C-alpha positions in Angstrom: 142.7 126.1 83.2 139.3 126.5 82.7 137.7 123.3 80.9 135.9 124.7 77.2 134.2 122.2 74.8 131.2 120.1 75.7 131.3 118.0 78.6 130.3 115.0 76.6 130.8 113.8 73.4 129.1 110.6 71.9 130.0 110.1 68.0 129.0 107.5 65.4 127.6 105.0 68.3 126.8 101.6 66.8 125.3 98.5 69.1 123.8 95.3 68.0 122.3 92.3 69.4 121.1 89.1 68.0 118.9 90.2 65.3 118.4 93.6 66.0 120.5 96.8 65.3 119.9 99.0 68.2 122.0 102.0 67.5 123.7 103.2 64.1 126.3 105.7 64.2 124.1 107.8 67.0 126.0 110.9 68.4 125.2 112.8 71.3 126.7 115.8 72.5 126.0 117.5 76.3 127.3 121.0 76.9 128.9 122.0 80.1 126.0 122.7 82.8 123.3 122.1 80.0 120.2 120.1 80.8 119.9 118.0 77.4 116.8 116.3 76.9 117.0 112.9 74.7 113.7 111.7 73.0 112.2 109.2 70.6 110.1 106.5 70.4 110.3 103.6 72.4 113.1 101.1 70.2 114.5 104.5 68.9 117.9 103.6 71.1 118.0 105.9 74.1 118.2 103.4 76.5 120.7 101.6 74.9 123.0 104.7 74.0 122.8 106.0 78.0 123.6 102.5 79.0 126.4 102.2 76.3 127.7 105.7 78.4 127.2 104.0 82.1 129.2 101.2 80.9 125.9 98.7 81.3 126.6 97.5 77.4 130.0 97.5 75.5 129.5 99.5 71.4 130.4 97.6 68.7 132.0 101.2 66.9 132.2 104.5 67.9 133.9 107.0 70.7 133.2 108.5 74.3 134.8 111.3 75.1 133.9 112.7 78.4 135.7 116.2 79.5 137.4 116.0 77.0 138.9 112.5 77.6 138.3 109.2 76.0 136.2 107.0 78.2 135.3 103.6 78.0 133.1 102.5 80.9 133.2 98.7 81.4 130.5 98.5 84.7 127.7 101.5 85.5 130.4 101.4 89.3 133.3 102.4 87.0 130.9 105.3 85.4 130.1 106.6 89.3 133.8 106.6 89.7 134.3 108.3 86.8 131.8 111.7 87.3 128.6 109.8 85.7 125.7 108.8 87.8 122.5 107.4 86.4 118.8 107.6 87.8 116.7 104.9 86.1 113.1 104.6 85.8 112.4 101.8 87.2 113.9 101.6 90.8 116.5 99.7 90.6 117.6 99.7 94.7 117.1 96.9 97.3 114.1 96.8 98.6 114.7 95.1 102.4 117.3 97.1 103.1 116.8 100.7 104.7 116.3 103.9 102.8 119.9 105.0 104.3 121.5 101.9 103.3 119.9 102.1 99.5 121.4 105.6 98.9 125.1 104.4 100.6 125.1 101.2 99.3 128.7 100.1 98.6 130.6 103.0 100.0 128.5 103.2 103.3 130.5 105.7 105.9 132.5 103.4 108.3 134.5 104.4 112.1 137.0 101.8 113.5 136.1 99.5 110.3 132.4 99.3 111.1 129.2 101.2 109.8 128.7 104.5 111.0 125.2 104.4 110.9 124.5 107.4 113.1 126.4 109.7 110.5 125.0 107.5 107.0 121.6 108.4 108.7 122.4 112.3 109.1 123.6 112.4 105.6 120.7 110.3 104.3 118.3 112.5 106.1 120.3 115.9 104.8 120.3 115.1 100.8 116.8 113.9 101.3 115.8 116.9 102.9 117.1 118.8 100.0 114.8 116.9 98.1 111.8 117.8 100.4 111.4 114.3 101.2 110.7 113.5 105.2 110.8 109.8 105.5 112.3 107.4 108.2 115.2 106.3 106.7 116.1 103.6 108.6 113.0 102.1 107.1 112.7 99.2 104.4 112.7 101.0 101.1 110.2 98.2 100.3 107.6 99.4 102.9 107.5 102.9 101.3 105.7 104.0 97.9 107.2 103.9 94.9 107.4 107.8 94.6 109.6 108.1 98.0 111.9 105.3 96.3 112.3 107.1 93.5 113.0 110.1 95.3 115.6 107.7 97.4 117.4 107.0 94.2 117.5 110.5 93.1 119.0 111.4 96.3 121.5 108.7 95.6 122.3 109.8 92.4 122.7 113.3 93.5 124.9 112.5 96.6 128.1 111.0 94.3 128.4 115.1 93.3 128.7 113.6 89.4 129.7 116.3 86.5 127.0 114.4 84.7 123.7 112.9 86.4 121.8 110.8 83.7 118.2 111.3 84.7 115.5 108.4 82.6 111.9 109.0 83.2 112.9 110.4 86.9 109.5 111.8 87.0 107.4 108.9 86.1 106.2 107.7 89.5 105.9 111.4 91.2 103.1 114.0 91.9 103.4 118.0 90.8 104.9 119.0 94.2 107.3 116.3 93.8 108.3 117.1 90.0 108.6 120.5 91.1 111.4 120.0 93.6 113.4 118.1 91.3 113.2 120.8 88.9 114.5 123.0 91.7 117.3 120.6 92.5 117.9 120.0 88.5 118.4 123.7 88.1 120.4 123.8 91.4 122.6 121.1 89.3 123.0 123.5 86.4 124.0 126.4 88.7 126.6 124.3 89.9 128.0 123.4 86.4 126.6 119.7 86.7 125.3 118.5 83.1 122.0 116.5 82.9 120.5 114.1 80.6 116.6 114.0 80.9 115.0 111.4 79.0 111.5 111.4 79.2 107.8 111.3 77.4 106.5 114.1 78.9 106.8 117.0 76.3 105.5 119.7 79.3 108.4 118.9 81.4 111.3 119.0 78.9 110.3 122.4 77.6 110.2 123.6 81.3 113.2 122.2 82.3 115.5 121.4 79.7 118.2 123.4 77.1 118.5 121.4 74.0 116.8 118.4 72.7 118.6 115.2 71.1 115.7 113.3 68.8 116.7 109.3 68.0 114.8 107.6 65.8 115.2 103.5 64.4 118.7 103.8 66.6 120.0 107.0 64.8 120.2 110.4 65.5 118.1 112.5 63.6 118.4 116.0 65.4 119.8 118.0 67.4 118.4 121.5 68.5 117.8 124.2 71.3 114.2 123.9 72.5 113.7 127.4 72.2 114.2 126.6 68.1 111.5 123.4 67.6 107.8 123.5 68.5 106.0 121.0 70.5 104.2 119.5 66.7 107.6 119.5 65.2 109.5 117.3 67.4 106.8 114.8 68.2 106.6 115.1 63.9 110.4 114.1 63.8 110.1 111.3 66.7 107.5 109.8 64.5 109.1 110.2 61.1 106.1 111.9 59.7 104.8 115.4 58.2 104.0 118.2 60.6 100.5 118.7 59.0 99.8 115.0 59.2 100.6 115.3 63.4 98.0 118.7 63.2 95.6 116.2 62.3 95.8 113.3 64.4 95.1 114.7 67.9 97.0 114.7 70.6 96.2 111.3 71.6 95.7 107.9 70.3 91.8 107.7 71.4 89.2 108.4 68.6 87.0 111.2 69.3 83.4 109.4 70.1 81.8 108.4 72.8 80.6 104.8 73.7 77.4 104.0 74.6 75.5 101.5 76.5 73.3 100.8 79.2 74.4 97.7 81.1 76.1 98.6 84.2 78.9 96.0 84.3 80.9 96.8 87.7 79.2 98.9 90.5 81.6 99.7 93.9 80.0 101.8 96.7 81.3 103.0 99.6 84.8 100.6 99.7 86.7 101.2 102.3 90.3 99.4 102.9 92.9 99.0 105.5 95.4 101.9 106.6 93.0 104.6 105.2 94.2 104.9 102.1 90.7 104.3 100.9 87.8 105.6 102.9 84.5 105.7 100.9 85.2 105.3 96.9 82.4 105.2 94.5 82.7 104.2 90.9 80.6 102.2 88.0 81.8 101.3 84.6 78.8 100.2 82.0 80.1 97.6 79.5 81.7 99.2 76.6 82.5 102.4 78.5 85.6 104.0 79.0 85.5 105.4 83.1 88.9 107.7 83.7 90.1 107.8 87.6 91.5 110.8 88.0 93.2 111.9 91.6 96.7 113.0 92.7 99.3 110.7 94.4 98.1 109.0 97.4 94.5 109.7 96.4 93.6 106.2 96.7 93.5 105.4 92.7 95.5 102.2 92.9 93.9 100.8 95.6 90.4 101.5 94.4 91.5 99.2 91.6 93.0 96.7 93.8 90.5 96.4 95.9 87.6 95.9 93.1 90.5 93.2 92.0 91.1 91.6 95.1 94.1 92.2 95.6 93.7 94.3 98.7 91.1 93.2 101.3 87.9 95.1 101.6 86.8 96.0 105.0 83.4 98.4 104.1 81.7 98.6 101.0 79.7 96.9 98.7 80.5 95.7 94.9 78.3 94.8 92.5 79.1 93.0 89.0 76.1 92.6 86.3 73.8 93.6 88.9 74.9 90.7 91.4 76.7 91.2 95.1 80.3 90.1 94.8 83.6 89.8 97.5 86.6 88.8 95.9 88.7 87.3 98.4 91.3 87.2 95.7 92.5 87.9 92.2 91.4 84.8 91.4 88.2 85.2 92.0 87.9 88.2 90.3 89.8 87.0 87.1 86.9 84.2 86.9 84.6 86.9 87.0 86.1 88.1 83.6 88.2 90.8 85.0 91.7 91.7 84.7 94.1 94.5 86.0 97.2 95.7 84.3 99.4 97.5 87.1 101.3 100.7 87.6 104.7 99.1 88.1 105.2 97.0 84.9 108.7 95.6 86.3 107.6 94.4 89.9 103.8 93.8 89.9 103.3 93.3 85.9 106.3 91.3 83.9 108.1 88.3 84.9 111.7 89.9 83.9 113.5 86.6 82.9 110.8 85.0 81.3 110.0 84.7 77.7 107.4 87.1 76.1 105.5 83.4 75.8 105.4 82.6 79.5 104.3 86.2 79.9 101.7 86.5 77.6 99.8 83.4 78.7 100.8 83.8 82.5 96.8 83.8 83.4 95.8 81.8 80.7 97.8 78.4 81.7 94.9 76.6 83.8 92.9 76.7 80.4 95.6 75.2 78.4 97.3 72.5 80.8 96.3 69.3 81.5 97.6 67.6 84.2 100.1 70.1 84.7 101.3 69.9 81.2 100.8 72.6 78.8 99.4 72.5 75.5 102.4 74.2 73.8 100.4 73.9 70.2 97.4 75.9 71.6 99.9 78.0 73.8 101.7 79.0 70.4 98.7 79.7 68.4 97.4 82.3 71.3 101.2 84.1 71.6 101.3 84.1 67.6 97.7 85.5 67.4 98.3 88.3 69.6 101.4 89.2 68.7 99.9 90.3 65.3 96.8 91.6 66.7 98.9 94.3 68.8 101.7 94.2 66.4 104.0 93.5 69.3 107.5 94.2 68.3 109.9 91.0 69.6 112.4 88.8 67.6 110.1 85.9 69.0 107.8 84.5 71.3 111.0 83.0 72.8 112.6 86.9 73.8 112.9 87.3 77.2 110.2 90.0 78.2 112.8 92.3 79.7 114.6 92.9 76.6 111.4 94.6 74.9 110.6 98.4 74.8 108.1 99.6 77.7 105.2 100.0 75.3 106.1 96.5 74.0 106.3 94.9 77.3 102.5 96.9 78.1 101.1 95.6 75.2 102.1 91.6 76.3 100.7 92.8 79.6 97.3 93.6 77.8 97.3 90.5 75.8 97.8 88.8 78.6 93.9 89.7 79.7 93.0 89.6 76.4 93.7 86.3 75.4 90.8 85.9 78.5 88.4 87.0 77.1 87.4 89.2 79.8 84.7 91.9 80.5 86.1 94.2 82.5 89.9 95.7 82.4 91.4 97.6 85.3 94.4 100.1 83.6 96.6 101.4 86.4 98.6 104.2 84.2 98.6 102.0 80.9 100.8 104.8 79.0 103.6 105.4 81.6 106.8 105.8 80.8 106.0 104.8 76.8 106.9 107.1 74.0 104.1 109.3 71.7 104.0 106.3 69.5 103.5 103.4 71.4 101.2 105.7 73.6 99.0 106.1 70.6 98.9 102.5 69.5 98.0 101.7 73.3 95.4 104.4 73.3 93.9 103.6 69.9 93.7 99.9 71.3 92.0 100.6 74.5 89.3 102.8 72.1 88.7 99.4 70.2 88.1 97.1 73.3 85.3 99.9 74.4 83.7 99.6 71.0 83.7 95.9 71.3 82.0 96.2 74.5 84.6 95.6 76.9 84.4 97.8 80.1 87.6 99.8 81.2 88.4 101.4 84.3 91.6 103.6 83.3 94.0 105.4 86.1 95.9 108.1 84.5 98.0 111.1 85.6 98.0 112.7 82.3 94.9 115.0 82.3 95.2 115.5 78.2 94.6 111.2 77.9 91.4 111.6 80.4 89.8 114.7 78.4 90.4 112.6 75.3 89.7 108.8 76.1 87.4 108.9 78.8 83.1 108.5 78.3 83.1 109.8 82.3 85.9 110.6 84.7 85.7 109.8 88.3 87.7 111.8 91.1 89.3 110.6 94.0 90.8 112.8 97.1 92.1 111.3 100.2 90.3 107.8 99.6 87.2 109.5 98.7 85.1 109.8 95.6 84.6 113.8 96.0 83.4 114.5 91.5 81.7 112.4 88.3 82.3 114.4 85.2 79.9 113.3 82.6 81.3 113.1 79.1 80.0 117.3 78.5 81.9 118.2 81.3 85.0 116.7 81.3 87.9 119.3 80.7 91.3 119.5 82.2 89.9 122.5 84.6 87.1 120.5 85.7 89.4 118.0 86.9 92.3 120.0 88.4 89.3 121.7 90.0 87.8 118.8 91.3 90.7 117.4 92.9 91.9 120.3 94.5 88.8 121.6 95.8 86.0 118.5 95.4 83.0 118.4 93.3 83.6 120.5 89.9 81.1 122.4 88.5 78.9 120.2 85.7 79.7 117.3 87.9 77.1 114.9 87.1 75.0 112.6 90.2 77.1 109.4 90.7 74.8 106.9 89.0 77.2 105.7 86.6 75.5 107.8 83.7 
């Protein structure tokens, strides 16, 4: 018999945590062979709904039907066995195990009771080739970059040959070519009758690959429509709970349409070269009160330049000046003492300490200043935490809530607060809005703009050209570890940035003098 009806139906799903109602009567219906987007602001309930589907959370109420049969998965492993695979935004694999071992973790092919490594490696290579990835499958996963780790996680998910594949922000660490390859795989899954739930904040991707969209807000499902029936502005308006005319007025990002003017040069890096050829000859300058965008394709050296400036990676050659004086940071502690902070791209592994509270994460860099003889002054700590929770509107049940329980946007606000409480002069922001919904993204962009207005220098790495165009006073473009172009404010366009990334200096590029 040919199965009919939707593959997945979730109806009346409710879930409450202490002090928080995460879901209230939410629903999700996914057709067979359909690519279905789930969208909403951080805290809308998307992740909770997905975790209930995959057995990571237990629902308080509601029903889940898969392929016409009621299901109640008690663990992600049980969900996988039942035909549901999940790819998470943050790679959730084992760094010290090999690429092949991670793909087949818990179900390694065996021969005579022993792991058949030859077969496992061959199967791993076949799966990665399908994704257009060439990597030594015997290497430890932690030895390859985040983008390749994400592709390994995708290979693992499709290896289960599931009926339903859930992709939670799968492209957040991928470059354009890798995204195109992933979309090819999704289209093949669809052709094979496999359904895909695609959770993303990137409208271009949703409209490129998805058939339908479910929109969530405040723990409820507020819309379920074919994407051909809803415009991008209407989709954003529904996510935010705003009138469409208001969204049209507010613009595409949270940045104000203004430039920041200053003459005092805060930072200048000339000819920086790092180890491993990731940084060859990079130049960048940031003035006080200025937002400098740093653009480039994956592997261009953007993150490496920020880490080199911050003293996190060694610099083999080049010059670095702060306030016109030569400096050489031997460690991040030196950079912090000079008034520089770094918010890293990978929040989970390099930013937050998941099992620690909001209070502890927020004041981590401030501890030396609020401690005496190793004892933290809890009153001063509480004053700082309360002030920044209010100032940044961090949505939390309280300072003692574990930070891992917060949405991505609120985790990012805590990381920004960690540096702001030190009253820095320069912030290095590596993908500050990656994996954050439209509403939280706008809040963080507005905050960055406000910080620049107050005189703080900002070096902002972003893969979103719209963010660079609307938010930057200047844009510096890197390729293959070298600075290839610098665009003054009047010359910043998406076409100019793309041209510089692809071909070198773009038309209208200014001289590299920080102006």
